C-alpha positions, 0 to 999 in steps of 0.5 A: 499500500503507497504511503498516500493511500496507508493514510487515506485509511487512517483519517477514514478510519479516524473518522468513523470511529470518532464521529459521535464524539466529534458531533458534540465537539463541534457543536460545543465549537460552534457554540463559540462561533459568535452569530447574528440572530435573526427572525425571518418571516413569510407568508403564505398562500393562504396569508399565515404568517410564519416564523423562525429565530436562526443564528446561522445567517451569512451573505452569500454573494454580492452579484447578484445579493444572495444571503442564506439562513438555515433551518432545521428540516424538522422545524414547524415551519420548514414546508412553508419557508421551503415552498414559500416565494419570498421571505424577509431576514430581519436582523434583530437589535441587541434589545431584541432577545424577547424577540428571539426567544418567542420565534424560536419557541415551539407551540406559541403564537410568535406574531401575537405580541404585535410587534411586526407588520406588513413591510417591504413587499408586503412580507411581516418584519421588524420595524425596528430590526437593524436590518430588513431584508426582502428576499425571493426565494432563489434555492433551497440547498439540502445542508444535512439535517437543515436546508439552507434557504438562499434568498435573492435581496431585493429590498435592504433597509439598515438602522444606524442608530442600533447594535446588533444582538449576538448570540454566542457561547448560548446567550444573547449578548451586545457587541462591544463598540470598538 
């Protein structure tokens, strides 16, 4: 067996042996990575509003302007978003952790508090969000136990007088200004 083949076999054996432990290590490691807190919203064909909290949100491309937000395939909102033509990403402000918690809670009316309203493109939005991105669904990409919703940004609204809410070490924090 060549040295390269031996190394490949060693790596494969290590991967197989470490998969279960690696999942725990990966989860712990990713909890250490700060991320913006977003509430993603949509409206289905019947007019029902849907929304969920995510901290897995990134810009993907400038030309065309694309963003991604990840959604657990087991989430009650998954089917509504996977079939949505449009959605809105609301990047929450540092003082909006209660909104984040509510949109992350199953079995509650996430819209009952009245802190959303129809905004850009008629999508339910959070007026005081730091950033709102109204998107047309570009693609839904398989990502293991999650789907990545790829949206083409159609409208972008940014507040300049607020700081974003950040999630790190399984808690909400306010970023420090430099």
